[in-house]
C-alpha positions as CSV (number, residue, x, y, z in Angstrom):
1,M,19.5,-3.0,0.1
2,N,23.2,-3.7,0.3
3,K,24.0,-0.1,-0.7
4,L,22.3,1.0,2.5
5,K,24.4,-1.2,4.8
6,M,27.2,1.3,5.0
7,F,24.8,3.9,6.2
8,V,22.8,1.9,8.7
9,N,25.9,0.3,10.2
10,N,27.8,3.5,10.7
11,P,27.0,4.4,14.3
12,E,27.6,8.1,14.0
13,L,25.4,8.5,10.9
14,W,22.7,6.2,12.1
15,E,22.4,7.7,15.5
16,S,22.2,11.2,14.0
17,F,19.5,10.0,11.6
18,V,17.5,8.3,14.4
19,E,17.7,11.5,16.5
20,E,16.2,13.5,13.6
21,L,13.5,10.9,13.1
22,E,12.7,11.1,16.9
23,A,12.5,14.9,16.8
24,R,10.1,14.7,13.8
25,L,8.0,12.1,15.5
26,E,7.7,14.2,18.6
27,A,6.6,17.2,16.5
28,N,4.1,14.9,14.8
29,H,2.7,13.8,18.1
30,K,2.2,17.4,19.2
31,Q,0.3,18.1,16.0
32,L,-1.8,15.0,16.5
33,E,-2.9,16.4,19.9
34,Q,-4.1,19.6,18.4
35,I,-5.9,18.6,15.3
36,T,-9.6,18.7,14.8
37,E,-10.2,17.3,11.3
38,T,-10.3,13.6,10.5
39,E,-8.4,14.0,7.3
40,E,-5.5,15.7,9.1
41,L,-5.6,12.9,11.7
42,H,-5.2,10.3,9.0
43,R,-2.4,12.2,7.3
44,L,-0.5,12.6,10.5
45,Q,-0.9,8.9,11.4
46,G,0.6,8.1,8.0
47,V,3.6,10.4,8.7
48,A,4.1,8.7,12.1
49,R,3.9,5.2,10.5
50,T,6.5,6.3,7.9
51,L,8.9,7.7,10.5
52,R,8.7,4.5,12.5
53,A,9.4,2.5,9.3
54,F,12.5,4.5,8.8
55,M,13.5,3.8,12.4
56,R,13.3,0.1,11.5
57,L,15.4,0.5,8.4
58,R,18.6,-0.9,10.0
59,D,16.9,-4.1,11.0
60,D,15.3,-4.5,7.6
61,V,18.6,-3.9,5.8
62,N,20.6,-6.2,8.0
63,E,18.0,-9.0,7.8
64,S,17.9,-8.9,4.0
65,K,19.9,-11.3,2.0
């Protein structure tokens, strides 16, 4: 995780990354509103969970020893 510290603690890079994640999460939510199949619902929920995990990456990296 130490290799990621330079990335997550660089405000310019990190903020650009989070903006991209937020845009993808918004698109994901729009898709969730329109789906009709249960399998697709589960897939999109997994995508949202993964995007949110990436948004927590800085905290995870900075908390690791």
